[in-house]
C-alpha positions, 0 to 999 in steps of 0.5 A: 342936681342930676350931675351931683347924683351922677357923681354919686352914683359913679362912686356907688355904681361904676357905669363903663361906656368904654370900648377896648380899641386902639385908634392908630389909623382911621379904623380901630385895631381888630379885637382879640376875642379871647380878651375881656371887656373893659368892664370886666377888667374894672370888676376884677380890679375893684371886686366890691364895685357894682360895675354896669356897662352901658352907653358905649354903642352910641355917641355921646350926645345920644347918650344923654338924650335919646330923643335926638333920634326918632322912634324906639331905639335900644341901649344895652346894660350888662353887669353882675349886680341886678340892683345896680342894673335897675338903677342904671336902667331907671336913670337911662330911661327917666333921665336921658329918655331911653325907652328900651333898655336890653339887659344882656346879662352878667358883666361878661356880656359887655364884650358883645356890646364892645364888639359893636364898635368896628361896625359903628365906626364903619357906619359913622363913615357911611352915614357921615354922622355919629347920630345913629343907633341900632334898633332890635326888632323882635 
């Protein structure tokens, strides 16, 4: 049932978890800070879509099961549509177990989340595992 609902949500709300990087070597190519995020590009191509950027800062296993890591760690959302972000936030919490979802703002803030990729790749190499995440301490 969850898979069916997720497929329906993809048609109603586009949730982007991609990063704009090229992996011709072991590390991703440098980012051009003037370029737009992949989510911004999707939003421009489909202006009526309710695009929400999330889940691009963690490994695919952790995306759907936040409990794989102990404690409270964060996931981010970005998007122009408040209702779409609320819907994605609800799914992140209720289905995937995320306790803390931080709304970064409109779709342009997706650039910041995408810029975490280089440090994420380096940390994965240093830690020897993709099962880690960031925690925001306030």
